[in-house]
MARGUVEX-597129 format. One record per residue: residue number from 1; x, y, z of N, C-alpha, C in turn. Coordinates in nm, 3 decimals. Example, Ala and Ser with C-alpha at 12.3 -4.5 7.8 and 13.67 -1.06 7.14 Angstrom:
BEGIN
ATOM   num        nX        nY        nZ       caX       caY       caZ        cX        cY        cZ
ATOM     1     1.319    -0.569     0.780     1.230    -0.450     0.780     1.320    -0.330     0.780
ATOM     2     1.285    -0.225     0.708     1.367    -0.106     0.714     1.290     0.003     0.787
This chain:
BEGIN
ATOM   num        nX        nY        nZ       caX       caY       caZ        cX        cY        cZ
ATOM     1    10.146    10.136    10.612    10.165    10.073    10.479    10.213     9.911    10.627
ATOM     2    10.163     9.812    10.532    10.297     9.707    10.603    10.396     9.681    10.528
ATOM     3    10.481     9.641    10.566    10.623     9.620    10.505    10.661     9.506    10.467
ATOM     4    10.681     9.490    10.348    10.743     9.365    10.244    10.848     9.292    10.266
ATOM     5    10.849     9.240    10.222    10.955     9.096    10.270    10.984     9.158    10.051
ATOM     6    11.137     9.113    10.153    11.256     9.235    10.041    11.414     9.119     9.937
ATOM     7    11.393     9.151     9.878    11.455     9.029     9.781    11.620     9.034     9.862
ATOM     8    11.688     8.909     9.879    11.754     8.900     9.928    11.920     8.944     9.909
ATOM     9    11.911     9.025     9.748    12.006     9.016     9.674    11.959     9.152     9.672
ATOM    10    11.869     9.277     9.800    11.890     9.416     9.728    11.869     9.415     9.862
ATOM    11    11.932     9.306     9.999    11.929     9.414    10.135    12.033     9.492    10.175
ATOM    12    12.099     9.591    10.163    12.158     9.657    10.235    12.141     9.851    10.137
ATOM    13    12.028     9.799    10.042    12.095     9.903     9.916    11.904     9.983     9.937
ATOM    14    11.916    10.075    10.022    11.785    10.127    10.047    11.767    10.215     9.943
ATOM    15    11.748    10.302     9.868    11.733    10.313     9.728    11.686    10.227     9.627
ATOM    16    11.763    10.107     9.603    11.690    10.021     9.530    11.619     9.960     9.557
ATOM    17    11.577     9.921     9.724    11.443     9.824     9.726    11.358     9.936     9.794
ATOM    18    11.360    10.066     9.819    11.265    10.221     9.843    11.237    10.233     9.616
ATOM    19    11.316    10.197     9.487    11.240    10.208     9.357    11.200    10.093     9.352
ATOM    20    11.191     9.976     9.364    11.144     9.874     9.354    11.009     9.827     9.418
ATOM    21    11.024     9.904     9.561    10.884     9.889     9.598    10.765     9.965     9.560
ATOM    22    10.801    10.091     9.550    10.777    10.148     9.429    10.690    10.119     9.271
ATOM    23    10.783    10.049     9.239    10.731     9.981     9.124    10.624     9.867     9.119
ATOM    24    10.698     9.838     9.253    10.537     9.748     9.308    10.448     9.744     9.313
ATOM    25    10.480     9.902     9.375    10.312     9.951     9.414    10.207    10.025     9.339
ATOM    26    10.300    10.052     9.225    10.245    10.108     9.128    10.141     9.955     9.039
ATOM    27    10.240     9.870     9.048    10.163     9.753     8.981    10.029     9.713     8.988
ATOM    28    10.060     9.747     9.124     9.957     9.673     9.240     9.844     9.724     9.238
ATOM    29     9.850     9.898     9.211     9.803     9.950     9.155     9.720     9.945     9.048
ATOM    30     9.723     9.900     8.914     9.721     9.929     8.803     9.632     9.771     8.791
ATOM    31     9.663     9.684     8.821     9.614     9.569     8.817     9.461     9.574     8.943
ATOM    32     9.419     9.575     9.013     9.299     9.662     9.075     9.236     9.681     8.975
ATOM    33     9.233     9.766     8.917     9.104     9.839     8.809     9.121     9.763     8.743
ATOM    34     9.181     9.629     8.692     9.180     9.561     8.509     8.936     9.549     8.519
ATOM    35     8.923     9.511     8.653     8.801     9.477     8.669     8.694     9.536     8.659
ATOM    36     8.758     9.718     8.631     8.572     9.867     8.518     8.593     9.820     8.414
ATOM    37     8.761     9.836     8.265     8.669     9.746     8.188     8.616     9.648     8.158
ATOM    38     8.643     9.503     8.177     8.561     9.416     8.212     8.382     9.359     8.227
ATOM    39     8.401     9.506     8.329     8.255     9.474     8.345     8.189     9.549     8.298
ATOM    40     8.232     9.690     8.219     8.228     9.775     8.176     8.174     9.747     7.995
ATOM    41     8.272     9.672     7.975     8.281     9.581     7.819     8.120     9.453     7.802
ATOM    42     8.146     9.350     7.938     8.046     9.302     7.967     7.923     9.372     7.966
ATOM    43     7.914     9.449     8.024     7.752     9.553     8.019     7.683     9.612     7.912
ATOM    44     7.789     9.671     7.831     7.783     9.715     7.716     7.775     9.665     7.592
ATOM    45     7.865     9.494     7.600     7.770     9.363     7.465     7.595     9.300     7.520
ATOM    46     7.621     9.401     7.673     7.494     9.310     7.684     7.335     9.450     7.598
ATOM    47     7.370     9.525     7.637     7.269     9.605     7.591     7.271     9.645     7.479
ATOM    48     7.385     9.630     7.421     7.456     9.658     7.220     7.312     9.518     7.239
ATOM    49     7.344     9.382     7.289     7.267     9.274     7.227     7.093     9.302     7.266
ATOM    50     7.111     9.303     7.387     6.922     9.369     7.368     6.885     9.430     7.290
ATOM    51     6.932     9.571     7.251     6.897     9.629     7.194     6.923     9.575     6.985
ATOM    52     7.004     9.560     6.933     6.971     9.474     6.894     6.863     9.372     6.837
ATOM    53     6.803     9.282     6.905     6.707     9.170     6.967     6.582     9.261     6.882
ATOM    54     6.612     9.362     6.978     6.453     9.403     7.036     6.387     9.475     6.840
ATOM    55     6.535     9.573     6.744     6.473     9.580     6.660     6.511     9.538     6.570
ATOM    56     6.555     9.359     6.572     6.511     9.318     6.486     6.374     9.279     6.498
ATOM    57     6.343     9.194     6.673     6.232     9.167     6.647     6.084     9.195     6.581
ATOM    58     6.107     9.414     6.607     6.065     9.497     6.611     6.007     9.473     6.451
ATOM    59     6.138     9.469     6.341     6.086     9.506     6.198     6.050     9.355     6.123
ATOM    60     6.125     9.222     6.244     6.014     9.060     6.168     5.855     9.138     6.206
ATOM    61     5.859     9.208     6.336     5.721     9.181     6.367     5.630     9.298     6.268
ATOM    62     5.699     9.396     6.219     5.609     9.516     6.134     5.592     9.419     5.994
ATOM    63     5.691     9.345     5.992     5.667     9.248     5.775     5.529     9.149     5.811
ATOM    64     5.556     9.150     5.914     5.435     8.993     5.929     5.319     9.111     5.912
ATOM    65     5.225     9.241     6.037     5.179     9.278     5.988     5.163     9.346     5.868
ATOM    66     5.206     9.355     5.822     5.224     9.499     5.679     5.206     9.330     5.583
ATOM    67     5.249     9.183     5.579     5.217     9.099     5.454     5.089     9.018     5.541
ATOM    68     4.995     9.004     5.673     4.847     9.014     5.735     4.790     9.100     5.695
ATOM    69     4.766     9.281     5.636     4.761     9.369     5.608     4.688     9.326     5.516
ATOM    70     4.739     9.325     5.370     4.766     9.283     5.256     4.691     9.173     5.212
ATOM    71     4.764     9.110     5.281     4.617     8.957     5.281     4.488     9.027     5.285
ATOM    72     4.501     9.053     5.413     4.372     9.065     5.442     4.259     9.185     5.316
ATOM    73     4.375     9.311     5.290     4.287     9.366     5.167     4.295     9.328     5.077
ATOM    74     4.348     9.187     5.019     4.293     9.107     4.896     4.284     9.036     4.909
ATOM    75     4.181     9.028     5.072     4.045     8.860     5.078     3.936     8.943     5.031
ATOM    76     3.916     9.055     5.072     3.835     9.187     5.070     3.784     9.240     4.920
ATOM    77     3.842     9.191     4.878     3.824     9.294     4.736     3.794     9.193     4.635
ATOM    78     3.845     9.065     4.684     3.844     8.988     4.567     3.693     8.889     4.594
ATOM    79     3.620     8.911     4.487     3.539     8.830     4.535     3.466     8.723     4.586
ATOM    80     3.354     8.615     4.661     3.327     8.466     4.668     3.287     8.463     4.502
ATOM    81     3.314     8.292     4.523     3.268     8.274     4.393     3.096     8.218     4.407
ATOM    82     2.978     8.219     4.294     2.868     8.211     4.308     2.879     8.111     4.283
ATOM    83     2.768     8.022     4.354     2.739     7.876     4.311     2.603     7.870     4.208
C-alpha cells in the first residue's frame, strides 16, 4: 500500500495515525461500491418502465380488438336497407 500524507498535527502519534488511516481506508471502500445501487436501481426502473409500457399497450390493443369485433358483429346483424 502506498504511503499517504498524514496531517501535520498527528505526526509522532503512531496509534492515532494508524486509526486515521484505517478509518480513511474504510471510507474509501464504501465510496467505491456506491455505483452498484445506482446502476441496479436504474436497471430496475428501466425494466419496470418497459414492462408497464407493454402492459398498457397490450390492454389498449385488446380493448380496440374487442370494439372492432363488436362493430363487425353489429354490422353483420343489421340488414341492409332495401331501396
